[in-house]
Jmol script that loads the backbone (N, CA, C; Angstrom):
load data "model"
ATOM      1  N   MET A   1       6.540  -6.850 -14.465  1.00  0.00           N
ATOM      2  CA  MET A   1       5.967  -6.507 -13.217  1.00  0.00           C
ATOM      3  C   MET A   1       6.190  -5.078 -12.876  1.00  0.00           C
ATOM      4  N   LYS A   2       5.342  -4.347 -12.197  1.00  0.00           N
ATOM      5  CA  LYS A   2       5.599  -3.011 -11.777  1.00  0.00           C
ATOM      6  C   LYS A   2       5.914  -3.027 -10.503  1.00  0.00           C
ATOM      7  N   TYR A   3       6.825  -2.274 -10.058  1.00  0.00           N
ATOM      8  CA  TYR A   3       7.204  -1.894  -8.592  1.00  0.00           C
ATOM      9  C   TYR A   3       6.902  -0.498  -8.330  1.00  0.00           C
ATOM     10  N   LYS A   4       6.876  -0.177  -6.801  1.00  0.00           N
ATOM     11  CA  LYS A   4       6.959   1.160  -6.313  1.00  0.00           C
ATOM     12  C   LYS A   4       7.647   1.094  -5.108  1.00  0.00           C
ATOM     13  N   VAL A   5       8.368   2.283  -4.904  1.00  0.00           N
ATOM     14  CA  VAL A   5       9.171   2.380  -3.644  1.00  0.00           C
ATOM     15  C   VAL A   5       8.382   3.364  -2.743  1.00  0.00           C
ATOM     16  N   ASN A   6       8.168   2.768  -1.633  1.00  0.00           N
ATOM     17  CA  ASN A   6       7.447   3.674  -0.623  1.00  0.00           C
ATOM     18  C   ASN A   6       8.029   4.675   0.190  1.00  0.00           C
ATOM     19  N   ASP A   7       7.496   5.469   0.872  1.00  0.00           N
ATOM     20  CA  ASP A   7       8.167   6.348   1.941  1.00  0.00           C
ATOM     21  C   ASP A   7       9.111   5.977   2.830  1.00  0.00           C
ATOM     22  N   THR A   8       9.309   4.604   3.128  1.00  0.00           N
ATOM     23  CA  THR A   8      10.295   4.249   4.082  1.00  0.00           C
ATOM     24  C   THR A   8      11.648   3.907   3.612  1.00  0.00           C
ATOM     25  N   CYS A   9      11.677   4.383   2.137  1.00  0.00           N
ATOM     26  CA  CYS A   9      12.969   4.310   1.731  1.00  0.00           C
ATOM     27  C   CYS A   9      14.057   5.023   2.536  1.00  0.00           C
ATOM     28  N   ILE A  10      15.358   4.464   2.712  1.00  0.00           N
ATOM     29  CA  ILE A  10      16.332   5.214   3.483  1.00  0.00           C
ATOM     30  C   ILE A  10      17.322   5.654   2.385  1.00  0.00           C
ATOM     31  N   ALA A  11      17.181   5.509   0.990  1.00  0.00           N
ATOM     32  CA  ALA A  11      18.115   6.083   0.174  1.00  0.00           C
ATOM     33  C   ALA A  11      19.478   5.347  -0.098  1.00  0.00           C
ATOM     34  N   CYS A  12      19.490   4.007   0.247  1.00  0.00           N
ATOM     35  CA  CYS A  12      20.797   3.353   0.459  1.00  0.00           C
ATOM     36  C   CYS A  12      21.123   3.022  -0.925  1.00  0.00           C
ATOM     37  N   GLY A  13      20.405   2.996  -2.114  1.00  0.00           N
ATOM     38  CA  GLY A  13      20.904   2.620  -3.309  1.00  0.00           C
ATOM     39  C   GLY A  13      20.994   1.290  -3.761  1.00  0.00           C
ATOM     40  N   MET A  14      20.602   0.179  -2.799  1.00  0.00           N
ATOM     41  CA  MET A  14      20.742  -1.069  -2.907  1.00  0.00           C
ATOM     42  C   MET A  14      20.045  -1.500  -4.252  1.00  0.00           C
ATOM     43  N   CYS A  15      18.681  -0.899  -4.308  1.00  0.00           N
ATOM     44  CA  CYS A  15      17.855  -1.333  -5.454  1.00  0.00           C
ATOM     45  C   CYS A  15      18.648  -1.138  -6.767  1.00  0.00           C
ATOM     46  N   ALA A  16      18.943   0.226  -6.794  1.00  0.00           N
ATOM     47  CA  ALA A  16      19.305   0.611  -7.999  1.00  0.00           C
ATOM     48  C   ALA A  16      20.867  -0.110  -8.459  1.00  0.00           C
ATOM     49  N   GLY A  17      21.477  -0.567  -7.502  1.00  0.00           N
ATOM     50  CA  GLY A  17      22.654  -1.172  -7.773  1.00  0.00           C
ATOM     51  C   GLY A  17      22.475  -2.720  -8.129  1.00  0.00           C
ATOM     52  N   THR A  18      21.343  -3.229  -7.641  1.00  0.00           N
ATOM     53  CA  THR A  18      20.879  -4.570  -8.002  1.00  0.00           C
ATOM     54  C   THR A  18      20.252  -4.770  -9.117  1.00  0.00           C
ATOM     55  N   CYS A  19      19.390  -3.680  -9.726  1.00  0.00           N
ATOM     56  CA  CYS A  19      18.566  -3.795 -10.972  1.00  0.00           C
ATOM     57  C   CYS A  19      18.350  -2.319 -11.405  1.00  0.00           C
ATOM     58  N   PRO A  20      19.362  -1.887 -11.990  1.00  0.00           N
ATOM     59  CA  PRO A  20      19.191  -0.422 -12.521  1.00  0.00           C
ATOM     60  C   PRO A  20      18.425  -0.343 -13.826  1.00  0.00           C
ATOM     61  N   GLU A  21      17.690  -1.356 -14.389  1.00  0.00           N
ATOM     62  CA  GLU A  21      17.056  -1.321 -15.478  1.00  0.00           C
ATOM     63  C   GLU A  21      15.491  -1.005 -14.882  1.00  0.00           C
ATOM     64  N   VAL A  22      15.400  -1.276 -13.649  1.00  0.00           N
ATOM     65  CA  VAL A  22      14.043  -0.889 -12.949  1.00  0.00           C
ATOM     66  C   VAL A  22      14.200   0.215 -11.890  1.00  0.00           C
ATOM     67  N   PHE A  23      15.060   0.358 -11.279  1.00  0.00           N
ATOM     68  CA  PHE A  23      15.409   1.173  -9.995  1.00  0.00           C
ATOM     69  C   PHE A  23      16.331   2.237 -10.459  1.00  0.00           C
ATOM     70  N   ARG A  24      16.018   3.597  -9.845  1.00  0.00           N
ATOM     71  CA  ARG A  24      17.399   4.389  -9.934  1.00  0.00           C
ATOM     72  C   ARG A  24      17.150   5.382  -8.690  1.00  0.00           C
ATOM     73  N   MET A  25      17.995   6.183  -8.518  1.00  0.00           N
ATOM     74  CA  MET A  25      17.962   7.125  -7.470  1.00  0.00           C
ATOM     75  C   MET A  25      17.476   8.510  -7.917  1.00  0.00           C
ATOM     76  N   ASN A  26      16.433   9.176  -7.529  1.00  0.00           N
ATOM     77  CA  ASN A  26      15.932  10.284  -8.036  1.00  0.00           C
ATOM     78  C   ASN A  26      16.705  11.525  -7.640  1.00  0.00           C
ATOM     79  N   ASP A  27      17.336  12.092  -8.535  1.00  0.00           N
ATOM     80  CA  ASP A  27      18.120  13.284  -8.411  1.00  0.00           C
ATOM     81  C   ASP A  27      17.620  14.384  -7.460  1.00  0.00           C
ATOM     82  N   ASP A  28      16.130  14.581  -7.772  1.00  0.00           N
ATOM     83  CA  ASP A  28      15.537  15.737  -6.917  1.00  0.00           C
ATOM     84  C   ASP A  28      15.303  15.420  -5.580  1.00  0.00           C
ATOM     85  N   THR A  29      14.953  14.121  -5.239  1.00  0.00           N
ATOM     86  CA  THR A  29      14.484  13.589  -3.814  1.00  0.00           C
ATOM     87  C   THR A  29      15.316  12.926  -2.999  1.00  0.00           C
ATOM     88  N   GLY A  30      16.619  12.438  -3.933  1.00  0.00           N
ATOM     89  CA  GLY A  30      17.732  11.737  -3.357  1.00  0.00           C
ATOM     90  C   GLY A  30      17.173  10.229  -3.000  1.00  0.00           C
ATOM     91  N   MET A  31      15.710   9.785  -3.150  1.00  0.00           N
ATOM     92  CA  MET A  31      15.347   8.811  -2.851  1.00  0.00           C
ATOM     93  C   MET A  31      15.245   7.800  -4.105  1.00  0.00           C
ATOM     94  N   ALA A  32      15.030   6.255  -3.822  1.00  0.00           N
ATOM     95  CA  ALA A  32      14.930   5.528  -4.988  1.00  0.00           C
ATOM     96  C   ALA A  32      13.428   5.422  -5.334  1.00  0.00           C
ATOM     97  N   GLU A  33      13.429   5.296  -6.661  1.00  0.00           N
ATOM     98  CA  GLU A  33      12.364   5.162  -7.469  1.00  0.00           C
ATOM     99  C   GLU A  33      12.287   3.968  -8.498  1.00  0.00           C
ATOM    100  N   ALA A  34      10.970   3.282  -8.756  1.00  0.00           N
ATOM    101  CA  ALA A  34      10.960   2.525  -9.871  1.00  0.00           C
ATOM    102  C   ALA A  34      10.278   3.085 -11.009  1.00  0.00           C
ATOM    103  N   TYR A  35      11.458   3.231 -12.000  1.00  0.00           N
ATOM    104  CA  TYR A  35      11.038   4.019 -13.284  1.00  0.00           C
ATOM    105  C   TYR A  35      10.526   3.212 -14.386  1.00  0.00           C
ATOM    106  N   ALA A  36      10.787   1.956 -14.375  1.00  0.00           N
ATOM    107  CA  ALA A  36      10.402   1.083 -15.379  1.00  0.00           C
ATOM    108  C   ALA A  36       9.733  -0.385 -14.914  1.00  0.00           C
ATOM    109  N   GLU A  37       8.918  -0.939 -15.761  1.00  0.00           N
ATOM    110  CA  GLU A  37       8.565  -2.286 -15.316  1.00  0.00           C
ATOM    111  C   GLU A  37       9.424  -3.130 -15.627  1.00  0.00           C
ATOM    112  N   SER A  38       9.599  -4.368 -14.703  1.00  0.00           N
ATOM    113  CA  SER A  38      10.388  -5.107 -15.229  1.00  0.00           C
ATOM    114  C   SER A  38       9.949  -6.266 -16.326  1.00  0.00           C
ATOM    115  N   THR A  39      11.054  -6.821 -16.991  1.00  0.00           N
ATOM    116  CA  THR A  39      10.896  -7.647 -18.081  1.00  0.00           C
ATOM    117  C   THR A  39      11.268  -9.093 -17.868  1.00  0.00           C
ATOM    118  N   ASP A  40      10.889 -10.111 -18.550  1.00  0.00           N
ATOM    119  CA  ASP A  40      11.423 -11.262 -18.474  1.00  0.00           C
ATOM    120  C   ASP A  40      13.100 -11.321 -18.283  1.00  0.00           C
ATOM    121  N   ALA A  41      13.861 -10.442 -18.616  1.00  0.00           N
ATOM    122  CA  ALA A  41      15.269 -10.549 -18.426  1.00  0.00           C
ATOM    123  C   ALA A  41      15.579  -9.872 -17.195  1.00  0.00           C
ATOM    124  N   THR A  42      14.647  -9.164 -16.802  1.00  0.00           N
ATOM    125  CA  THR A  42      14.978  -8.371 -15.272  1.00  0.00           C
ATOM    126  C   THR A  42      14.264  -8.653 -14.124  1.00  0.00           C
ATOM    127  N   ASN A  43      13.321  -9.665 -14.308  1.00  0.00           N
ATOM    128  CA  ASN A  43      12.573 -10.089 -13.145  1.00  0.00           C
ATOM    129  C   ASN A  43      13.221 -10.567 -11.885  1.00  0.00           C
ATOM    130  N   ASP A  44      14.094 -11.575 -12.178  1.00  0.00           N
ATOM    131  CA  ASP A  44      14.740 -11.985 -10.950  1.00  0.00           C
ATOM    132  C   ASP A  44      15.607 -11.028 -10.304  1.00  0.00           C
ATOM    133  N   ALA A  45      16.234 -10.122 -11.080  1.00  0.00           N
ATOM    134  CA  ALA A  45      16.799  -8.783 -10.205  1.00  0.00           C
ATOM    135  C   ALA A  45      16.133  -8.043  -9.660  1.00  0.00           C
ATOM    136  N   ALA A  46      15.007  -7.716 -10.106  1.00  0.00           N
ATOM    137  CA  ALA A  46      14.005  -6.639  -9.520  1.00  0.00           C
ATOM    138  C   ALA A  46      13.435  -7.532  -8.227  1.00  0.00           C
ATOM    139  N   GLN A  47      13.085  -8.782  -8.382  1.00  0.00           N
ATOM    140  CA  GLN A  47      12.411  -9.302  -7.244  1.00  0.00           C
ATOM    141  C   GLN A  47      13.680  -9.295  -6.186  1.00  0.00           C
ATOM    142  N   GLU A  48      14.828  -9.680  -6.523  1.00  0.00           N
ATOM    143  CA  GLU A  48      16.134  -9.709  -5.525  1.00  0.00           C
ATOM    144  C   GLU A  48      16.090  -8.460  -4.936  1.00  0.00           C
ATOM    145  N   ALA A  49      16.074  -7.241  -5.596  1.00  0.00           N
ATOM    146  CA  ALA A  49      15.988  -5.889  -5.073  1.00  0.00           C
ATOM    147  C   ALA A  49      14.763  -5.709  -4.277  1.00  0.00           C
ATOM    148  N   MET A  50      13.780  -6.201  -4.362  1.00  0.00           N
ATOM    149  CA  MET A  50      12.665  -6.104  -3.375  1.00  0.00           C
ATOM    150  C   MET A  50      12.974  -6.870  -2.240  1.00  0.00           C
ATOM    151  N   ASN A  51      13.248  -8.197  -2.393  1.00  0.00           N
ATOM    152  CA  ASN A  51      13.466  -8.953  -1.178  1.00  0.00           C
ATOM    153  C   ASN A  51      14.730  -8.709  -0.152  1.00  0.00           C
ATOM    154  N   THR A  52      15.740  -7.752  -0.708  1.00  0.00           N
ATOM    155  CA  THR A  52      16.838  -7.441   0.009  1.00  0.00           C
ATOM    156  C   THR A  52      16.904  -6.110   0.397  1.00  0.00           C
ATOM    157  N   CYS A  53      15.833  -5.197   0.178  1.00  0.00           N
ATOM    158  CA  CYS A  53      15.679  -3.926   0.532  1.00  0.00           C
ATOM    159  C   CYS A  53      15.873  -3.897   2.051  1.00  0.00           C
ATOM    160  N   PRO A  54      16.689  -3.047   2.636  1.00  0.00           N
ATOM    161  CA  PRO A  54      16.872  -3.003   4.142  1.00  0.00           C
ATOM    162  C   PRO A  54      15.627  -2.457   4.783  1.00  0.00           C
ATOM    163  N   ALA A  55      15.202  -1.605   4.298  1.00  0.00           N
ATOM    164  CA  ALA A  55      13.958  -0.920   4.629  1.00  0.00           C
ATOM    165  C   ALA A  55      12.621  -1.424   4.267  1.00  0.00           C
ATOM    166  N   GLY A  56      12.708  -2.443   3.436  1.00  0.00           N
ATOM    167  CA  GLY A  56      11.368  -3.002   3.203  1.00  0.00           C
ATOM    168  C   GLY A  56      10.484  -2.153   2.257  1.00  0.00           C
ATOM    169  N   ALA A  57      11.221  -1.232   1.557  1.00  0.00           N
ATOM    170  CA  ALA A  57      10.378  -0.213   0.681  1.00  0.00           C
ATOM    171  C   ALA A  57       9.876  -0.431  -0.481  1.00  0.00           C
ATOM    172  N   ILE A  58      10.357  -1.493  -0.931  1.00  0.00           N
ATOM    173  CA  ILE A  58       9.894  -1.839  -2.332  1.00  0.00           C
ATOM    174  C   ILE A  58       8.652  -2.841  -2.356  1.00  0.00           C
ATOM    175  N   GLU A  59       7.733  -2.405  -3.028  1.00  0.00           N
ATOM    176  CA  GLU A  59       6.370  -3.255  -3.099  1.00  0.00           C
ATOM    177  C   GLU A  59       5.950  -3.443  -4.611  1.00  0.00           C
ATOM    178  N   GLU A  60       5.141  -4.585  -4.798  1.00  0.00           N
ATOM    179  CA  GLU A  60       4.596  -4.824  -6.231  1.00  0.00           C
ATOM    180  C   GLU A  60       3.668  -3.728  -6.274  1.00  0.00           C
ATOM    181  N   ALA A  61       3.332  -3.261  -7.338  1.00  0.00           N
ATOM    182  CA  ALA A  61       2.564  -2.158  -7.741  1.00  0.00           C
ATOM    183  C   ALA A  61       1.338  -2.717  -8.318  1.00  0.00           C
TER     184      ALA A  61
END
end "model"
wireframe off; spacefill off
backbone 0.3
color backbone group
């Protein structure tokens, strides 16, 4: 599944900590980004990152 991080991101890093295989902090902007699609092995963690984002900034793409 593909995800995207919208502009309500508060750069807390929770998503990157929860699922680093899909999310990372962008060094240039300081904000989170979805840089890879989730796989069968990472679907649960990516979904958890989306559901626990304090800003609600993660969406399915």
